[in-house]
C-alpha positions as CSV (number, residue, x, y, z in Angstrom):
1,X,9.3,-12.8,4.3
2,X,12.6,-13.5,4.5
3,X,14.7,-13.3,7.5
4,X,17.7,-11.2,8.8
5,X,19.7,-14.1,8.5
6,X,18.8,-15.2,4.6
7,X,19.0,-11.0,4.0
8,X,22.3,-11.0,5.3
9,X,23.8,-14.5,3.5
10,X,22.6,-13.0,0.1
11,X,24.2,-9.6,0.7
12,X,27.5,-11.4,1.6
13,X,26.7,-13.6,-1.8
14,X,26.6,-10.5,-4.1
15,X,29.6,-8.4,-2.4
16,X,31.6,-11.5,-3.0
17,X,30.3,-11.8,-6.4
18,X,31.2,-8.1,-7.2
19,X,34.8,-7.8,-8.3
20,X,34.7,-4.4,-7.3
21,X,34.3,-4.6,-3.6
22,X,37.0,-5.4,-1.6
23,X,35.8,-6.2,1.2
24,X,32.8,-6.1,3.7
25,X,32.1,-6.3,7.3
26,X,29.0,-7.3,9.7
27,X,29.1,-6.5,13.3
28,X,29.3,-9.3,15.5
29,X,26.1,-10.6,17.4
30,X,26.6,-10.7,21.5
31,X,26.6,-13.9,23.0
32,X,23.4,-12.7,24.1
33,X,21.8,-12.6,20.9
34,X,21.6,-8.4,20.8
35,X,22.3,-7.0,17.4
36,X,24.3,-3.9,17.2
37,X,24.2,-1.9,14.4
38,X,26.6,0.4,12.9
39,X,25.7,3.8,14.7
40,X,22.5,2.3,15.4
41,X,21.0,2.5,11.8
42,X,23.7,0.0,9.4
43,X,23.7,-3.2,9.1
44,X,26.8,-3.4,7.1
45,X,30.0,-1.5,5.5
46,X,31.6,-2.1,2.5
47,X,34.8,-0.6,1.1
48,X,35.3,-0.8,-3.1
49,X,38.8,-0.5,-5.3
50,X,39.2,3.2,-5.2
51,X,38.6,3.2,-1.3
52,X,35.0,4.6,-0.9
53,X,33.2,3.2,2.0
54,X,29.3,2.4,2.0
55,X,27.3,2.2,4.9
56,X,24.2,0.0,3.8
57,X,21.0,-1.0,5.7
58,X,19.4,-4.1,4.5
59,X,16.0,-4.9,4.9
60,X,13.0,-6.2,2.6
61,X,11.5,-4.2,0.0
62,X,8.4,-3.2,2.0
63,X,10.4,-1.8,4.6
64,X,12.4,0.2,2.3
65,X,10.9,3.7,2.9
66,X,10.7,3.2,6.6
67,X,14.5,2.4,6.5
68,X,15.1,5.6,4.3
69,X,13.3,7.5,6.9
70,X,15.3,6.3,9.9
71,X,18.3,7.0,8.2
72,X,17.5,10.4,7.2
73,X,16.5,11.5,11.1
74,X,20.1,9.8,11.6
75,X,22.0,12.1,9.2
76,X,19.7,15.2,10.3
77,X,20.5,14.4,13.9
78,X,24.0,14.1,13.0
79,X,24.2,16.9,10.7
80,X,26.4,14.8,8.1
81,X,26.9,16.2,4.8
82,X,25.1,13.4,2.3
83,X,26.3,15.0,-0.8
84,X,29.9,14.8,0.5
85,X,32.1,12.7,-1.2
86,X,33.3,11.6,2.1
87,X,29.9,10.0,2.6
88,X,27.7,7.1,0.8
89,X,24.9,5.3,2.6
90,X,22.4,3.0,0.9
91,X,19.2,0.7,1.9
92,X,19.2,-2.7,0.2
93,X,15.6,-4.3,0.0
94,X,15.4,-7.5,-1.0
95,X,12.9,-8.1,-3.3
96,X,12.7,-12.4,-4.1
97,X,16.2,-12.9,-4.7
98,X,17.1,-9.7,-6.0
99,X,18.3,-6.1,-4.1
100,X,16.3,-2.6,-5.1
101,X,19.2,-0.5,-4.2
102,X,18.7,3.2,-3.0
103,X,21.3,5.1,-2.5
104,X,20.6,7.6,0.1
105,X,22.1,11.2,-1.5
106,X,19.3,11.1,-4.1
107,X,16.8,11.6,-1.5
108,X,18.1,15.1,-1.0
């Protein structure tokens, strides 16, 4: 099973190769090693050439469903309109050397 470090490294490689993604950001870990997720659910955020911001949860293929459930619970709790053009969230599950990408809009 790939580690968080390997998954993040692979995601950064994908982002750097994707000409549509202009920038991305991963929260830094504290000096105590504590992980800080964006809004408590996302691992990184990207922005594309059109200015669209996408929040991404990175995981492994077997954990995709659990991460989708976690994000859906957060969306419900916060009352976010996932069908809005202003919100984009995805779960990327690493399967070998490729990511399986699930768009949260398709879950509704």
